[in-house]
C-alpha positions in Angstrom: -48.9 24.1 -201.9 -48.2 21.8 -204.9 -51.1 23.4 -206.8 -49.6 26.8 -206.3 -46.3 25.6 -207.7 -48.1 24.1 -210.7 -49.9 27.4 -211.3 -46.6 29.3 -211.1 -45.0 26.8 -213.5 -47.8 27.1 -216.1 -47.6 30.9 -215.8 -43.9 31.0 -216.4 -44.2 28.5 -219.2 -46.8 30.7 -221.0 -44.8 33.8 -220.3 -41.8 32.1 -221.9 -43.8 31.2 -225.0 -45.1 34.8 -225.3 -41.6 36.2 -225.1 -40.3 33.7 -227.6 -43.0 34.7 -230.1 -42.1 38.3 -229.5 -38.4 37.6 -230.0 -38.8 35.7 -233.2 -41.6 37.7 -234.9 -40.5 41.2 -233.7 -43.7 42.0 -231.9 -42.8 44.9 -229.6 -45.9 45.0 -227.4 -44.6 42.5 -224.9 -41.4 44.5 -224.7 -43.4 47.4 -223.3 -45.6 45.3 -221.0 -42.7 43.8 -218.9 -43.9 45.9 -215.8 -47.0 43.7 -215.7 -44.8 40.9 -214.5 -43.6 43.1 -211.7 -47.2 44.0 -210.8 -48.0 40.3 -210.4 -45.0 39.9 -208.1 -46.0 42.9 -206.0 -49.6 41.5 -205.9 -48.1 38.2 -204.7 -46.3 39.9 -201.8 -49.5 41.7 -200.8 -51.4 38.5 -201.0 -48.8 36.8 -198.7 -49.3 39.6 -196.2 -53.0 39.2 -196.0 -53.1 35.4 -196.0 -50.7 34.9 -193.2 -51.9 34.9 -189.6 -48.8 36.8 -188.5 -48.8 39.7 -190.9 -45.2 40.9 -191.5 -45.0 44.5 -192.8 -42.1 43.7 -195.1 -44.5 41.9 -197.6 -47.0 44.7 -197.7 -44.4 47.5 -198.0 -42.4 45.6 -200.7 -45.6 44.7 -202.7 -46.8 48.3 -202.7 -43.4 49.6 -203.7 -43.1 47.1 -206.6 -46.6 47.8 -207.8 -46.0 51.6 -207.7 -42.7 51.2 -209.6 -44.3 48.9 -212.2 -47.1 51.4 -212.9 -44.6 54.2 -213.4 -42.5 52.0 -215.7 -45.6 51.1 -217.7 -46.5 54.7 -218.1 -42.9 55.5 -219.1 -43.0 52.7 -221.7 -46.1 54.1 -223.4 -45.3 57.8 -223.1 -42.2 60.0 -223.6 -41.4 60.1 -219.9 -37.8 59.4 -219.0 -37.0 57.5 -215.9 -33.8 59.5 -215.4 -35.9 62.6 -214.9 -38.5 61.2 -212.6 -36.2 59.3 -210.2 -37.2 61.3 -207.1 -40.7 59.6 -207.5 -39.1 56.4 -206.3 -38.5 58.0 -202.9 -42.2 58.9 -202.9 -43.1 55.3 -203.4 -41.5 54.5 -200.0 -44.0 57.1 -198.6 -46.9 55.3 -200.3 -45.6 52.0 -198.7 -45.6 53.7 -195.3 -49.2 54.9 -195.9 -50.2 51.3 -196.7 -48.6 50.1 -193.5 -50.5 52.7 -191.5 -53.8 51.7 -193.1 -53.5 47.9 -193.2 -50.9 47.0 -190.6 -51.1 49.2 -187.6 -52.4 52.7 -187.0 -49.2 54.0 -185.5 -48.6 57.7 -186.2 -45.0 57.0 -187.0 -46.0 55.5 -190.3 -47.8 58.7 -191.2 -44.8 60.8 -190.2 -42.5 58.6 -192.3 -44.9 58.9 -195.2 -44.8 62.7 -195.0 -41.0 62.7 -194.7 -40.5 60.5 -197.8 -43.1 62.4 -199.8 -41.3 65.7 -198.8 -37.9 64.4 -199.8 -39.4 63.2 -203.1 -41.0 66.6 -203.8 -37.8 68.5 -202.8 -35.5 66.4 -204.9 -37.9 66.6 -207.9 -38.0 70.4 -207.6 -34.3 70.9 -207.1 -32.9 68.4 -209.5 -35.5 68.4 -212.2 -37.3 71.8 -212.2 -34.7 74.3 -210.9 -32.0 74.4 -208.4 -33.6 77.6 -207.0 -36.0 75.5 -205.1 -33.4 74.4 -202.5 -35.2 76.4 -199.8 -38.0 73.9 -199.9 -35.8 71.5 -198.0 -35.9 73.8 -195.0 -39.6 74.4 -195.3 -40.5 70.7 -195.4 -38.1 69.8 -192.6 -39.6 72.4 -190.4 -43.1 71.4 -191.3 -42.3 67.7 -190.6 -40.9 68.7 -187.2 -44.1 70.7 -186.4 -46.5 67.8 -187.2 -44.3 65.3 -185.3 -45.3 66.9 -182.0 -48.7 65.8 -180.6 -50.9 68.7 -179.8 -52.5 67.1 -176.7 -49.3 65.9 -175.0 -46.5 67.8 -176.7 -44.7 64.5 -177.1 -42.8 63.3 -180.1 -44.8 60.8 -182.1 -41.8 58.4 -182.2 -42.4 57.6 -178.4 
């Protein structure tokens, strides 16, 4: 435990030096690389999930979400993308977290259903608020499709049961 604290202390110390150099010499590359810090935080959450005997889904879902956000922020920093235009993608990141929970935590179909719901909401919001308001009908289409896939074919039971 003490060695982990020392590693974190050295990492933070070196990070502080890098940001100090950037601040005083006007290097702007670190200013664009701040999402890498978030990526390491998300990776830490995922590592905690896999190292513990009792795997708590919070750590995996949080880690995956933070990594997805940091990748998007890194892309936005080096391109002309504007985070105010791609905000619906954040909802899709919740769907990716649900998929990770399905794959690595438990194979309950509810996670797949929730993944589809969050992806659908993300796509609908992106189409309606970013592309054109004329895509409002996609909400009804996606809701109907989600309801159809939520029913098991073999038992005609809701997957939430």
